[in-house]
C-alpha positions in Angstrom: 95.1 55.0 120.3 92.1 52.8 119.9 92.8 49.1 119.6 90.5 46.7 117.8 90.8 43.0 118.7 89.8 40.3 116.2 89.9 36.5 116.4 91.9 35.3 113.5 90.6 32.8 110.9 91.9 31.0 107.8 91.5 34.2 105.9 94.2 35.8 108.1 96.9 33.2 107.4 99.1 35.6 105.3 99.0 38.2 108.0 99.8 35.7 110.7 102.6 34.2 108.7 104.2 37.5 107.9 104.0 38.6 111.5 105.5 35.3 112.7 108.4 35.6 110.2 109.2 39.1 111.4 109.1 37.9 115.1 111.4 35.0 114.3 113.9 37.2 112.4 114.1 39.6 115.3 114.2 37.0 118.1 116.9 35.0 116.3 118.8 38.1 115.1 118.5 37.0 111.5 119.0 39.6 108.7 116.3 40.2 106.1 118.3 38.1 103.5 118.1 34.9 105.6 116.1 32.2 103.7 113.0 31.5 105.8 111.0 29.8 103.0 111.1 26.4 104.7 109.9 27.8 108.0 107.3 29.9 106.2 105.9 26.8 104.3 105.8 24.7 107.5 104.1 27.5 109.4 101.4 27.6 106.7 100.9 23.8 107.1 100.8 24.2 110.9 98.3 27.0 110.9 96.0 25.4 108.3 95.9 22.1 110.2 95.6 23.7 113.6 92.7 25.9 112.6 91.0 23.0 110.9 91.4 20.8 114.0 90.5 23.6 116.5 93.9 23.0 118.0 94.9 26.7 117.9 93.3 30.1 118.3 95.0 33.3 117.2 94.0 36.9 117.9 95.0 40.0 116.0 95.2 43.5 117.5 94.9 46.5 115.2 95.6 50.2 115.8 93.5 51.6 113.0 94.6 49.7 109.8 98.0 48.8 111.3 98.6 45.4 112.9 99.8 46.2 116.4 100.2 42.6 117.8 99.2 39.0 117.7 98.7 36.3 120.2 97.7 32.7 120.2 96.8 29.6 122.2 97.7 26.1 121.2 95.6 23.3 122.6 96.8 19.7 123.0 95.6 16.6 124.6 97.5 14.4 127.2 96.4 11.2 128.8 93.3 11.7 130.9 93.7 11.7 134.7 91.4 11.8 137.6 91.7 15.6 137.9 91.6 16.1 134.1 89.4 13.4 132.6 89.3 15.1 129.1 93.1 15.4 128.9 92.7 18.8 127.3 95.5 21.3 128.0 96.1 24.8 126.6 99.6 26.1 126.0 99.7 29.9 126.5 
């Protein structure tokens, strides 16, 4: 096995969304006939805005041509403090 790691971009939205829908189905024990169209549409909106605003980074892992995994980091800002004057916080 030889894994290839790639930072995701807007061009990878369809792959990210399909992977996310699969994970949500399994995690929530939903059958394949469950209507996920609303979650899918909202996920597209989220990813587009988050990529545009640099509030999210996603990574894809491939085993050859097959997607083997994904991961992501969401960034958000809280009120600045003495120890964190920028207020920047990643969510892992």
